C-alpha positions as CSV (number, residue, x, y, z in Angstrom):
1,M,0.0,0.0,0.0
2,K,1.3,3.4,-1.0
3,H,0.4,6.9,0.2
4,V,-0.5,8.9,-2.9
5,R,-0.5,12.7,-3.3
6,L,-2.2,14.1,-6.4
7,L,-1.8,17.7,-7.4
8,V,-4.3,19.0,-10.0
9,M,-5.7,22.3,-11.1
10,A,-9.0,23.1,-9.3
11,D,-10.9,23.1,-12.6
12,D,-9.9,19.5,-13.1
13,L,-11.1,18.3,-9.7
14,P,-14.5,16.9,-11.0
15,Q,-12.7,14.9,-13.7
16,A,-9.9,13.7,-11.4
17,S,-12.6,12.5,-8.8
18,L,-14.5,10.7,-11.5
19,T,-11.3,9.0,-12.8
20,L,-10.3,7.9,-9.3
21,A,-13.8,6.5,-8.8
22,E,-13.7,4.5,-12.0
23,T,-10.4,2.9,-11.1
24,E,-11.7,1.8,-7.7
25,S,-8.2,1.9,-6.2
26,F,-8.1,5.2,-4.3
27,H,-8.9,5.1,-0.5
28,P,-9.2,8.8,0.6
29,D,-7.0,10.1,3.4
30,D,-9.1,12.7,5.4
31,R,-6.3,14.1,7.5
32,P,-5.6,17.8,7.4
33,P,-2.8,18.8,4.9
34,E,0.8,18.9,6.3
35,V,1.4,22.1,4.2
36,Q,-0.5,24.9,5.8
37,A,-0.7,26.7,2.4
38,L,-3.1,24.0,1.2
39,A,-5.8,24.9,3.7
40,G,-8.6,25.9,1.2
41,A,-11.6,23.8,0.5
42,P,-12.6,24.1,-3.1
43,G,-16.0,23.2,-4.6
44,R,-18.2,24.5,-1.8
45,D,-21.0,25.6,-4.2
46,Y,-20.7,22.3,-6.1
47,R,-21.2,20.3,-2.9
48,E,-24.1,22.5,-1.7
49,R,-25.9,22.1,-5.0
50,Y,-25.3,18.3,-4.9
51,R,-26.7,17.9,-1.4
52,Q,-29.7,20.1,-2.2
53,A,-30.5,18.0,-5.3
54,A,-29.9,14.7,-3.5
55,T,-32.2,15.7,-0.7
56,R,-35.0,16.5,-3.1
57,L,-34.5,13.3,-5.1
58,D,-34.5,11.2,-1.9
59,K,-37.9,12.8,-0.9
60,I,-39.3,11.9,-4.3
61,A,-37.9,8.4,-4.0
62,K,-40.0,7.8,-0.9
63,L,-43.1,8.2,-3.1
64,V,-42.0,6.5,-6.3
65,D,-39.4,4.0,-7.3
66,V,-36.2,5.6,-8.3
67,P,-33.4,3.0,-8.5
68,A,-30.4,3.8,-6.3
69,A,-27.9,2.8,-8.9
70,P,-29.3,2.7,-12.5
71,P,-27.1,1.8,-15.4
72,I,-24.9,4.6,-16.7
73,D,-24.2,4.3,-20.4
74,Q,-22.0,7.4,-20.8
75,V,-19.6,8.5,-18.1
76,H,-19.0,12.3,-18.2
77,V,-18.0,15.0,-15.9
78,V,-20.9,16.9,-14.2
79,H,-20.1,20.6,-14.3
80,P,-21.6,23.0,-11.8
81,D,-24.1,24.4,-14.2
82,E,-25.5,20.9,-15.0
83,L,-25.7,20.2,-11.3
84,A,-27.5,23.4,-10.7
85,A,-30.0,22.7,-13.5
86,V,-30.7,19.2,-12.0
87,S,-31.3,20.8,-8.6
88,I,-33.8,23.3,-10.1
89,L,-35.6,20.5,-12.0
90,L,-35.8,18.3,-8.9
91,R,-37.2,21.3,-6.9
92,E,-40.0,21.6,-9.5
93,R,-40.7,17.9,-9.5
94,W,-40.8,17.8,-5.7
95,E,-43.2,20.7,-5.6
96,D,-45.4,18.7,-7.9
97,A,-45.0,15.4,-6.0
98,S,-45.4,16.9,-2.5
99,R,-49.1,17.1,-3.1
100,F,-49.2,13.3,-3.2
101,E,-47.3,13.2,0.1
102,E,-49.7,15.6,1.7
103,A,-52.7,13.7,0.4
104,F,-51.3,10.4,1.7
105,R,-50.5,12.0,5.0
106,R,-54.1,13.3,5.3
107,L,-55.5,9.8,4.5
108,D,-53.2,8.3,7.1
109,E,-54.5,10.7,9.7
110,E,-58.2,10.0,8.8
111,E,-57.6,6.2,8.8
112,R,-55.9,6.5,12.1
113,F,-58.9,8.4,13.5
114,V,-61.3,5.7,12.1
115,R,-59.2,2.9,13.8
116,D,-59.2,4.8,17.0
117,Q,-63.0,5.2,16.8
118,E,-63.4,1.4,16.1
119,A,-61.2,0.5,19.0
120,A,-63.2,2.8,21.3
121,L,-66.4,1.3,19.9
122,D,-65.1,-2.2,20.8
123,N,-64.4,-1.1,24.3
124,F,-68.1,0.1,24.8
125,A,-69.9,-2.3,22.5
126,N,-71.1,-4.5,25.4
127,L,-72.2,-1.6,27.5
128,K,-76.0,-1.4,26.9
129,I,-76.6,2.1,28.2
130,D,-76.6,5.7,26.9
131,L,-72.8,6.5,26.7
132,G,-73.6,10.2,26.7
133,K,-74.6,10.0,30.4
134,L,-71.2,8.5,31.2
135,R,-69.2,11.3,29.6
136,S,-69.6,13.7,32.6
137,K,-70.4,13.3,36.2
138,T,-74.0,14.0,37.3
139,R,-75.0,15.9,40.4
140,F,-75.4,12.8,42.5
141,L,-73.4,10.0,40.8
142,D,-69.8,9.3,39.9
143,F,-69.0,7.2,36.8
144,Y,-65.6,5.6,36.1
145,V,-65.2,3.5,32.9
146,G,-61.9,1.9,32.2
147,I,-59.6,-1.1,32.0
148,V,-58.0,-3.0,34.9
149,P,-55.8,-6.1,35.0
150,R,-58.0,-9.2,35.5
151,E,-56.1,-10.4,38.6
152,N,-57.0,-7.1,40.3
153,V,-60.7,-7.1,39.6
154,S,-61.7,-8.9,42.8
155,R,-59.5,-6.8,45.0
156,L,-60.8,-3.6,43.4
157,E,-64.4,-4.7,43.7
158,G,-64.0,-5.1,47.5
159,A,-62.2,-1.8,47.8
160,V,-64.8,0.3,45.9
161,Q,-67.6,-1.2,48.0
162,L,-65.9,0.3,51.1
163,A,-66.3,3.7,49.3
164,D,-70.0,2.9,48.7
165,H,-69.5,2.3,45.0
166,I,-70.3,-0.8,42.9
167,L,-68.2,-2.4,40.1
168,F,-69.6,-4.0,37.0
169,N,-67.3,-6.1,34.8
170,Y,-68.9,-5.9,31.4
171,L,-66.1,-7.3,29.2
172,E,-62.9,-9.5,29.6
173,R,-60.3,-9.5,26.8
174,G,-56.9,-11.2,27.3
175,D,-55.4,-10.2,30.6
176,S,-57.6,-7.1,31.0
177,A,-61.1,-6.5,32.2
178,H,-63.4,-3.6,31.1
179,V,-65.2,-2.3,34.1
180,I,-67.6,0.5,35.0
181,I,-67.7,1.8,38.6
182,V,-70.7,3.8,39.8
183,G,-71.3,5.4,43.2
184,P,-72.5,8.6,45.0
185,R,-70.5,11.7,44.9
186,G,-69.1,12.9,48.1
187,E,-66.1,12.9,50.4
188,R,-64.9,9.4,49.4
189,E,-64.3,10.5,45.8
190,A,-60.6,11.4,46.5
191,Q,-60.1,8.1,48.4
192,L,-61.5,6.2,45.5
193,G,-59.0,7.8,43.1
194,S,-56.0,6.5,45.0
195,V,-57.6,3.0,45.1
196,L,-58.1,3.0,41.4
197,A,-54.5,4.1,40.8
198,S,-53.1,1.3,43.0
199,A,-55.2,-1.3,41.1
200,G,-53.8,-0.2,37.7
201,F,-57.0,1.3,36.5
202,Q,-56.8,3.1,33.1
203,A,-59.7,5.3,32.2
204,L,-61.3,4.9,28.8
205,P,-62.4,8.3,27.3
206,I,-65.8,8.2,25.7
207,P,-65.8,10.0,22.3
208,S,-68.5,12.6,21.9
209,D,-69.5,11.0,18.6
210,F,-70.9,8.0,20.5
211,T,-73.6,10.0,22.4
212,D,-77.2,8.9,21.6
213,M,-76.0,6.5,18.8
214,D,-76.6,2.8,18.4
215,P,-73.2,1.0,18.4
216,A,-74.2,-1.1,15.4
217,A,-75.1,2.0,13.4
218,K,-71.8,3.7,14.4
219,R,-69.8,0.6,13.4
220,E,-71.5,0.6,10.0
221,E,-70.8,4.3,9.6
222,L,-67.1,3.7,10.4
223,A,-66.9,0.8,8.0
224,T,-68.4,3.0,5.2
225,R,-65.8,5.7,6.0
226,R,-63.0,3.2,5.9
227,A,-64.1,2.0,2.5
228,E,-64.3,5.6,1.2
229,L,-60.8,6.2,2.4
230,A,-59.5,3.0,0.8
231,G,-61.1,4.1,-2.5
232,Q,-59.5,7.5,-2.2
233,R,-56.1,5.8,-1.5
234,D,-56.5,3.6,-4.6
235,T,-57.3,6.6,-6.8
236,L,-54.3,8.5,-5.4
237,R,-52.0,5.6,-6.1
238,T,-53.3,5.4,-9.6
239,E,-52.6,9.1,-10.1
240,L,-49.1,8.7,-8.5
241,A,-48.3,5.8,-10.8
242,Q,-49.3,7.9,-13.8
243,W,-47.1,10.8,-12.5
244,E,-44.2,8.3,-12.1
245,R,-44.5,7.0,-15.6
246,T,-44.5,10.5,-17.0
247,H,-41.4,11.6,-15.1
248,R,-39.5,8.4,-14.7
249,E,-36.8,9.1,-17.3
250,T,-36.3,12.6,-16.0
251,L,-35.8,11.2,-12.5
252,L,-33.5,8.5,-13.7
253,D,-31.4,11.0,-15.6
254,A,-31.2,13.1,-12.4
255,R,-30.1,10.1,-10.4
256,R,-27.4,9.3,-13.0
257,T,-26.2,12.9,-12.8
258,L,-25.9,12.8,-9.0
259,L,-24.1,9.5,-9.2
260,L,-21.5,11.0,-11.6
261,A,-21.1,14.0,-9.3
262,E,-20.9,11.9,-6.1
263,P,-17.2,11.0,-6.2
264,F,-16.2,14.7,-6.1
265,V,-18.5,15.3,-3.1
266,T,-17.3,12.1,-1.4
267,L,-13.7,13.3,-1.6
268,D,-14.7,16.6,0.0
269,P,-12.7,16.0,3.3
270,S,-9.6,14.8,1.3
271,I,-9.4,17.8,-1.0
272,H,-7.3,20.8,-0.1
273,S,-6.3,23.8,-2.2
274,A,-4.3,27.0,-2.5
275,G,-5.6,29.3,-5.2
276,Q,-6.0,27.2,-8.4
277,L,-3.9,24.3,-7.1
278,A,-5.7,21.4,-5.4
279,M,-4.4,18.4,-3.7
280,L,-5.9,14.9,-3.1
281,A,-4.3,12.4,-0.7
282,G,-5.1,8.8,-0.2
283,W,-4.0,5.2,-0.2
284,V,-3.5,3.1,-3.3
285,P,-2.3,-0.5,-3.7
286,L,1.1,-0.7,-5.3
287,R,-0.2,-2.9,-8.1
288,A,-2.9,-0.3,-9.1
289,L,-0.5,2.7,-9.3
290,P,0.5,2.2,-13.0
291,S,-3.1,1.9,-14.2
292,L,-4.1,4.9,-12.1
293,A,-1.3,7.1,-13.5
294,E,-2.3,6.0,-17.0
295,R,-6.0,6.8,-16.6
296,L,-5.2,10.2,-15.1
297,E,-2.8,11.0,-18.0
298,V,-5.6,10.2,-20.5
299,S,-8.5,11.9,-18.7
300,L,-7.0,15.2,-17.2
301,A,-6.8,18.1,-19.6
302,M,-4.3,20.1,-17.5
303,P,-1.0,19.2,-16.0
304,F,-0.9,17.2,-12.8
305,D,1.6,15.6,-10.4
306,L,1.2,12.1,-8.9
307,S,3.7,11.2,-6.2
308,F,3.7,8.3,-3.8
309,R,5.7,7.0,-0.8
310,D,5.7,4.1,1.7
311,P,3.6,4.6,4.9
312,R,5.6,6.0,7.8
313,P,5.7,3.9,11.0
314,D,3.4,6.4,12.7
315,E,0.9,6.0,9.9
316,R,0.5,2.3,10.1
317,P,-2.8,2.4,12.1
318,L,-4.2,4.6,9.4
319,V,-3.3,2.5,6.4
320,P,-6.3,0.4,5.2
321,T,-6.2,-3.3,4.7
322,V,-7.2,-4.8,1.4
323,P,-9.8,-7.6,2.1
324,V,-9.5,-11.1,0.7
325,K,-10.9,-11.4,-2.8
326,N,-10.8,-15.2,-3.2
327,R,-14.3,-16.6,-3.7
328,W,-13.7,-19.7,-1.6
329,L,-12.3,-17.7,1.3
330,A,-15.0,-15.0,1.2
331,P,-17.3,-16.7,3.8
332,F,-14.3,-17.2,6.2
333,A,-13.3,-13.6,5.6
334,M,-16.8,-12.5,6.8
335,L,-16.3,-14.5,10.0
336,V,-12.9,-13.0,10.5
337,K,-14.4,-9.6,10.1
338,Q,-16.8,-10.3,13.0
339,Y,-13.7,-10.3,15.2
340,G,-12.0,-7.3,13.5
341,I,-10.0,-6.1,10.6
342,P,-6.2,-6.9,10.4
343,Q,-4.0,-3.9,10.7
344,Y,-1.8,-3.0,7.8
345,G,1.2,-5.3,7.8
346,E,-0.4,-7.9,10.0
347,V,-0.8,-11.4,8.5
348,D,-4.3,-11.9,7.2
349,P,-5.6,-14.8,9.3
350,T,-8.3,-15.8,6.8
351,P,-6.4,-18.6,4.9
352,L,-5.2,-20.1,8.2
353,F,-8.6,-19.7,9.8
354,A,-10.3,-21.5,6.8
355,A,-7.8,-24.4,6.9
356,T,-7.9,-25.0,10.7
357,F,-11.7,-24.4,10.9
358,L,-12.4,-27.1,8.3
359,L,-9.9,-29.4,9.8
360,M,-11.4,-29.2,13.3
361,F,-15.0,-29.3,12.1
362,G,-14.5,-32.3,10.0
363,S,-12.6,-34.2,12.7
364,M,-15.2,-33.4,15.3
365,F,-18.2,-34.2,13.0
366,G,-16.9,-36.9,10.7
367,D,-19.6,-38.7,8.9
368,V,-20.1,-39.3,5.2
369,G,-23.9,-39.2,5.1
370,Q,-24.3,-36.3,7.5
371,G,-21.5,-34.3,5.8
372,A,-23.2,-34.9,2.4
373,V,-26.5,-33.6,3.9
374,I,-24.7,-30.4,5.1
375,A,-23.1,-29.9,1.7
376,G,-26.4,-30.6,-0.1
377,A,-28.2,-28.1,2.2
378,G,-25.6,-25.5,1.4
379,W,-26.1,-26.0,-2.3
380,Y,-29.9,-26.1,-2.1
381,F,-30.2,-22.9,0.0
382,R,-27.4,-21.1,-1.9
383,D,-29.7,-18.3,-2.9
384,K,-30.8,-17.6,0.6
385,L,-27.3,-18.1,2.2
386,G,-25.5,-15.7,-0.1
387,R,-21.8,-16.1,0.1
388,F,-22.2,-18.5,3.0
389,W,-23.4,-21.3,0.8
390,L,-19.7,-22.1,0.0
391,F,-19.1,-22.3,3.7
392,G,-21.7,-25.0,4.0
393,I,-20.3,-26.9,1.0
394,M,-16.8,-26.9,2.4
395,A,-17.8,-27.8,5.9
396,G,-19.9,-30.7,4.5
397,V,-17.0,-31.9,2.3
398,S,-14.6,-31.8,5.3
399,S,-17.1,-33.9,7.3
400,V,-17.4,-36.4,4.4
401,F,-13.6,-36.7,4.2
402,F,-13.2,-37.5,7.9
403,G,-16.3,-39.8,7.6
404,F,-14.3,-41.9,5.2
405,L,-11.4,-41.9,7.6
406,Y,-13.6,-43.0,10.4
407,G,-15.7,-45.4,8.3
408,S,-19.0,-43.8,9.4
409,I,-22.1,-43.1,7.3
410,F,-25.2,-41.9,9.1
411,G,-23.8,-43.4,12.2
412,Y,-23.3,-46.9,10.7
413,E,-19.7,-48.0,11.0
414,E,-20.0,-51.5,9.4
415,L,-21.1,-50.3,5.9
416,L,-17.8,-48.5,5.0
417,P,-14.3,-49.8,5.7
418,A,-12.5,-47.1,7.8
419,L,-9.5,-45.7,5.9
420,W,-8.0,-45.0,9.3
421,T,-9.9,-45.7,12.5
422,S,-13.1,-45.0,14.4
423,P,-12.6,-42.4,17.2
424,I,-14.7,-44.5,19.6
425,H,-12.3,-47.5,19.2
426,Q,-9.2,-45.4,19.8
427,P,-10.1,-42.7,22.4
428,I,-6.6,-42.4,23.9
429,L,-5.1,-41.9,20.4
430,M,-7.7,-39.2,19.6
431,L,-6.8,-37.4,22.8
432,Q,-3.1,-37.5,22.0
433,I,-3.7,-36.2,18.5
434,A,-5.9,-33.4,19.8
435,L,-3.2,-32.3,22.3
436,G,-0.5,-32.4,19.6
437,Y,-2.7,-30.4,17.3
438,G,-3.2,-27.9,20.1
439,V,0.5,-27.5,20.6
440,V,1.1,-26.9,16.9
441,F,-1.8,-24.5,16.7
442,I,-0.6,-22.4,19.7
443,M,3.0,-22.4,18.4
444,V,1.9,-21.1,15.0
445,A,-0.3,-18.5,16.7
446,C,2.8,-17.3,18.7
447,L,5.0,-17.2,15.6
448,L,2.4,-15.0,13.8
449,A,2.2,-12.7,16.9
450,I,6.0,-12.4,16.8
451,Y,6.0,-11.6,13.1
452,N,3.2,-9.1,13.4
453,R,5.0,-7.2,16.1
454,W,8.4,-7.4,14.4
455,V,7.2,-5.9,11.1
456,V,5.7,-2.9,12.8
457,G,8.9,-2.2,14.7
458,N,7.7,-3.4,18.1
459,I,10.8,-5.4,18.8
460,A,10.4,-5.4,22.6
461,G,6.9,-6.7,22.2
462,A,8.1,-9.4,19.8
463,W,10.6,-10.6,22.4
464,F,8.8,-10.1,25.8
465,G,5.2,-9.3,24.9
466,H,2.3,-11.8,25.4
467,H,3.0,-14.8,23.2
468,G,6.3,-13.3,22.1
469,I,9.7,-15.2,21.6
470,V,10.4,-15.7,25.3
471,N,6.8,-16.9,25.9
472,L,7.2,-19.3,23.0
473,V,10.5,-20.6,24.4
474,F,8.8,-21.2,27.8
475,Y,5.9,-23.0,26.1
476,L,8.0,-25.3,24.0
477,S,10.2,-26.1,26.9
478,L,7.2,-26.9,29.0
479,V,5.9,-29.2,26.2
480,W,9.4,-30.8,25.9
481,G,9.5,-31.4,29.6
482,G,6.0,-32.8,29.7
483,L,6.8,-35.3,26.9
484,S,9.9,-36.3,28.8
485,L,7.9,-36.7,32.0
486,A,5.4,-38.9,30.2
487,G,8.1,-41.0,28.6
488,S,10.8,-41.4,31.3
489,G,9.2,-40.1,34.4
490,E,11.6,-37.1,34.6
491,F,11.0,-33.5,33.4
492,G,14.6,-33.2,32.3
493,G,17.3,-30.7,33.3
494,L,17.5,-28.7,30.1
495,P,13.7,-28.2,29.8
496,T,13.7,-27.1,33.5
497,L,16.5,-24.6,32.9
498,L,14.8,-23.1,29.8
499,V,11.4,-22.9,31.7
500,L,13.0,-21.1,34.7
501,T,15.2,-18.8,32.5
502,S,12.2,-17.7,30.3
503,L,10.0,-17.1,33.3
504,G,12.8,-15.2,35.0
505,A,13.3,-13.1,31.8
506,L,9.6,-12.3,31.7
507,A,9.6,-11.4,35.4
508,V,12.5,-9.1,35.0
509,Y,11.0,-7.4,32.0
510,G,7.7,-7.0,33.8
511,W,9.5,-5.6,36.9
512,R,11.4,-3.0,35.0
513,H,8.4,-1.8,33.1
514,L,6.1,-1.5,36.1
515,D,5.8,1.8,37.9
516,A,4.6,0.9,41.4
517,P,5.9,0.4,44.9
518,A,8.2,-2.7,45.5
519,G,5.5,-4.7,47.3
520,E,3.0,-4.1,44.5
521,K,5.6,-5.0,41.9
522,V,6.3,-8.3,43.6
523,L,2.6,-9.2,43.7
524,V,1.9,-8.2,40.1
525,V,5.0,-10.0,38.7
526,F,4.1,-13.1,40.7
527,I,0.5,-13.1,39.4
528,E,1.6,-12.5,35.8
529,T,4.1,-15.3,36.0
530,L,1.5,-17.7,37.5
531,E,-1.0,-16.6,34.8
532,T,1.5,-17.4,32.1
533,I,2.0,-21.0,33.4
534,I,-1.7,-21.6,33.9
535,G,-2.7,-19.9,30.7
536,Y,-0.6,-22.0,28.4
537,V,-1.5,-25.3,30.1
538,S,-5.2,-24.5,30.1
539,N,-5.1,-23.3,26.5
540,T,-3.4,-26.5,25.4
541,L,-5.9,-28.6,27.3
542,S,-8.8,-26.7,25.6
543,F,-8.0,-28.6,22.4
544,L,-9.0,-31.8,24.0
545,R,-12.5,-30.8,23.1
546,V,-11.6,-31.7,19.5
547,A,-11.2,-35.3,20.5
548,A,-14.0,-35.1,23.0
549,F,-16.6,-34.1,20.3
550,S,-15.3,-36.6,17.8
551,L,-15.9,-39.3,20.5
552,N,-19.2,-37.7,21.5
553,H,-20.4,-37.7,17.8
554,A,-19.6,-41.4,17.5
555,A,-21.2,-42.3,20.8
556,L,-24.4,-40.3,20.0
557,S,-24.7,-42.0,16.7
558,L,-24.2,-45.4,18.4
559,A,-26.9,-44.5,20.9
560,V,-29.3,-43.6,18.0
561,L,-28.6,-46.9,16.3
562,T,-29.0,-48.9,19.5
563,L,-32.4,-47.4,20.1
564,A,-33.4,-48.0,16.5
565,D,-32.4,-51.7,16.8
566,M,-35.0,-52.0,19.6
567,M,-37.8,-51.0,17.2
568,G,-39.5,-52.7,14.4
569,M,-38.7,-52.1,10.7
570,T,-40.7,-48.9,10.5
571,G,-39.7,-47.7,13.9
572,H,-36.0,-48.4,13.0
573,V,-36.1,-46.3,9.9
574,L,-37.9,-43.4,11.6
575,T,-35.5,-43.5,14.6
576,V,-32.5,-43.4,12.3
577,I,-33.9,-40.5,10.3
578,L,-35.0,-38.5,13.3
579,G,-31.8,-39.3,15.3
580,N,-29.6,-38.1,12.4
581,L,-31.6,-34.9,12.1
582,F,-31.1,-34.4,15.8
583,V,-27.4,-35.0,15.5
584,L,-27.1,-32.7,12.5
585,V,-29.0,-29.8,14.0
586,L,-28.0,-29.9,17.7
587,E,-24.5,-31.4,17.7
588,G,-23.6,-29.8,14.3
589,G,-24.4,-26.3,15.7
590,I,-22.5,-27.0,19.0
591,V,-19.4,-28.3,17.1
592,A,-19.4,-25.1,14.9
593,I,-19.6,-22.9,18.0
594,Q,-16.8,-24.8,19.7
595,V,-14.6,-24.5,16.7
596,M,-15.3,-20.8,16.5
597,R,-14.4,-20.5,20.2
598,L,-11.0,-22.2,19.6
599,E,-10.3,-20.0,16.6
600,Y,-11.2,-16.7,18.3
601,Y,-9.9,-17.3,21.8
602,E,-6.9,-19.6,21.3
603,G,-5.9,-18.2,17.9
604,F,-7.0,-14.6,17.1
605,S,-6.5,-13.3,20.6
606,R,-2.8,-14.2,20.4
607,Y,-1.8,-12.6,17.2
608,F,-4.7,-10.7,15.6
609,S,-5.3,-7.2,16.9
610,G,-8.5,-6.6,14.9
611,E,-8.0,-2.8,15.1
612,G,-7.4,-2.1,11.4
613,H,-9.9,-0.7,8.9
614,E,-11.0,-2.1,5.6
615,F,-9.8,-0.7,2.2
616,A,-12.8,1.2,0.9
617,P,-11.9,2.8,-2.4
618,L,-13.8,5.6,-4.0
619,K,-16.3,4.0,-6.4
620,L,-18.7,5.1,-9.1
621,R,-22.1,3.5,-8.3
622,R,-23.9,2.3,-11.3
623,G,-26.0,-0.6,-12.6
624,A,-24.3,-3.7,-13.9
625,S,-25.2,-2.9,-17.5
626,G,-23.5,0.5,-17.5
627,A,-20.5,0.9,-19.8
628,G,-17.8,3.4,-19.1
């Protein structure tokens, strides 16, 4: 990746922006210019006109269908006068279209009023009295109409009786009860208000329209009004559709114009000028530089200067990372992205992640038949899964491969000859292989961590940081000693010396870089040293789950077949089918989660910062059929 500086004449900025967008290789650098003389911000009127026009078109697009990226057959520079004309045209179209928005808004309000009226009518439909008399208190009586939770009705009924009122439950719906409370006016009115509040009573206002009107007649009136509003909406939609057909090409042309002007506006924070001289800064992949220079030479009418340099050490956090483009790695890249983006210079973990994920998933879920089902499901649902359908295919193929090694097809181990061995017949071997795999995995993760720190100039971190060289020496010495202990019963002198030396080096490094009282230093260094020992041991043992789940998969399949053998022919077939579905859905999901846990926690957390940002080049948005 190179840092590029492009000097052009201000009048050439729209063309330069369009060319950069067409090449799709320029990632803008929004930092302020290092040269104070280049402090100007050209194109302010251009950007204002663009934003004004885009806002108007977006408002219109809420009413009619205006594609976000229609095909662009002819790419050309949008000059300020053309942009101003488009802005004026869209203002006129919006003034015309806004009447539809206002009409729809009015219909929405009227329909909302009708729905509210119908809801209120439902609340009082079962109350066979004159609602007009309940809208206001009489001289002698209080009326309360409302909703109360059903579990509170009995308690509320007893409480209102103490206030010389009666409660009538006239409708129950769901967890609520519709009640009316009637009683004499007097001193207990205030007391009753607190009782109602404590019982969760919610008053139901009685619309004035319901006075002296039969509920059935009112409901018919509301239904008629609803039908009238629906007819008006249909008529309005027909008029809007006609308006859309009339102005569709005009709106599409306006959208294309705005798309062609968009690159210049997008580059706004990256453009700086002094008089007629303007500067653009950004990041460009090295392989794209020759093509970019050639396109600028052809497209720009006036002289320009294109210079580039390597990123400075202090700029590394700002340099974007180019994502993986390989089709087969794309689904794994999406999973890596969930953890974070590699910083510039860091090893992209995607290829290693893909290989180790498939290796672990297949070994933990090895079965020819079930793997074929996973692969088949990935293919069948490819349209819905998007790029993840390839993930399903590869996971299924890995499961099929290990299924042949284990000699398992839908749990049956006597139908296929095992190319290697069944996990359930060699549990100790599986555990040993899992531990060995864990050691190699952690060692590779440490080596990547060392490399990533070394290339960015963090030499001290590469040596003494978490999972650095000294940590790796300690870990390998610990593994060496453990193997010696398992074989001969002795840890060994040299492994012991290396373990103690590496731990001592880490302790000294931690002591020297800790600013605290001596007592606190001793405690912190002791805890960190103990954490290093426990951490590496527990991380290695975590990989035993690879063997555990391979054994669990075989044992669960055996349990399904044992249960099936206890059934008749029909029961046997159904049990095998349902049992395999259970294993596929439940255990398959758990295995995938466990593999992700090992990848994220045991792998990424060691060598992958995830603090980078993705390469996002300036692009010209247009439909697939557009030709530049």
